[in-house]
C-alpha positions, 0 to 999 in steps of 0.5 A: 749610795751604794755600800761596799759593805755594812757599817761597823754595826753591821747595818745598811743605813737603818737596816741590818745589825746583829740581833742574836743571842749572846751565845752566838756572838762569838760565832758571828765574830769568828765568821766575820773575821774569817770572811774578811780574811778569806775575801781579801785573799786572792788565793781564796777568791781564785779558788772560789771562782775556779769552783764556779767555773769547773763545778757550778758551770759559770758563767751561766748564759744570757739568752734573748727570749725572741718569741716571748719578746715578740709576744710582749712587745718588749725585748726580754733577756734572761740571765739563766741561773736555772742552768747552774749546777743544782738548778738555781743561783743558790749554789753560788752561795753554798759553795762559797760558804762551804769553802769558807767552812774549810778555813774555819775548821768546822765539820758540819753544815746546817741550813734552812730551806723553803723551795728546797733549792738552798737545801739541795745546794747546801747538801751538794756543797757538804758532799763536795767538801766531805761535811756532815749536813742537816737541812731544816724544812717546814712540813708544808714545804716538804709536801709541796717540794718532795722532789727536792727533799729526795735530792737532799737525802740522795746527797747524804743530808738529813732532812728535818721536818719542822712542824711549828708555826705554819710549817714554812720557811720562817719556821725552818729558819727559827729551828735552824737558828736554835740548832746553831746555838746548840752546836755552834762549836762544830757547826756552821749555819749556811744561811741561804739568803741575804737575811739574818744577823751580820755578817750573813747579808753581806757574805751572801751578797758578795757570793751572789754578786757574780750574777750581775757582774757576769751579766754586765760583761755578757751585755758587752756595753749595751745595758738594759733599760730595766733589770728585774728579779723576784724577791723573797729573802732576796739573794738572787735580786741582791746578786743581780742588782748590786753591780748595776746600782751605779749605772742608772738602770731601773731595778725592780724587785718582784715580791709575792702578791699571793692572793692579793695584797688586800687579802693579807695573804701575801709575802710583800714585806717591802710593799705592805710591811714595816720595819722590825726585827726578824731573824737577827736583823732590822728590816721590812717585815710583815707584822701586826700592831704589836710587832708579832710576825704575820705569816706570809703566803705564796704559792712559791715556797721560796717566796713564802717568807715574812721578811726581806734582806736588810740591804733591800730595805736600804735600797727601797728607802734610798730609791735605788730599787723599787719593789712591786708584787704579782699574785699567785695566779699571775705567776702560774700564768707566767710559768705557762707563758715562758714554757710555751714561748721559749721552751723554758719551765721556770721556778714559780719564784722566778716566774714572778719576775716574768709575770711582772714584765708581762703585766707591765708590757704596755709601759715597757714597750720598746725597752730592753728588760733583763730578767734574772731567771733564778731557778728552773721549775722541775721542783714545781711541776707536780705542784703546778699539775695539782693546782691545774687539776692535772694530777 
């Protein structure tokens, strides 16, 4: 059953909740009250949608990928989130939370980032609203996403390297949460995906559902057979899937298969994980027999995360969506495929969704598949060139 919002415990079925330090409980309560008030206020909602139109560039177009469709024998439609301001869907949530901070009277934004797109989006929102900004980013991700690091600094944000753990998104999230505990009186933590303690998964989904809502309108009553999106934390997929949940569409989330599920070097939290508590909520995650987090692996920094949003866990258990995975190699091949057939260079994260369609084309033959192209690949070009031995 589709849930408009989580229950009184902040849960989607068995998943979600609020597993956070006592020092953060007042801030989470404050945030929930502020969001409920704002999201029920037509004036706030109108300001948000006005920003999406005049600043973010919505609605993003929907493009029938003719040459790709011909090559695969599948009608592929792309929802072009890569054409939103800053180059990805992340800006929808960042501008919404930035607007909400104005209602709460705080002066500073912090965020975690992996691929850097949420960091760029948060830095953009901070610049727009005149707020201080600090972005936590793992040292490994800083190295492979140097362009986005420069963009964040250009926008006025402080980029703070995280050297603990594997130096990736999980570790950046840990440090951002610790910083929020220290400075909660004047700081808002702009979580970038549908993860974390309640009310964050709900708030981010509400700000991202514009993707699916627009898509349905743009299709003009002719619905696709399948809707596909990549899944790390899962905000782009949640935003695309949620409006489609009651329409009888096959919804497919594509996780990071990394070097192969059998190798243990992957980010397939639903496909190869189990329920546990990560970053404040109960959800599917990668963990060992003792409940210790297993480091994720993905060639894409944005999918290199050992958990998934709790609402996706609920969707999976309820059979409302299914979750597959593709490998690093398949995703990189999909970057080439889309670039050479459509002249569109996708983010490696988004290429996971394209890769699944390419791999499953025989079973999808004759069907219409809508792919959420969550971000553009400018940030990944240097990394891909290095992997291909071109630099």
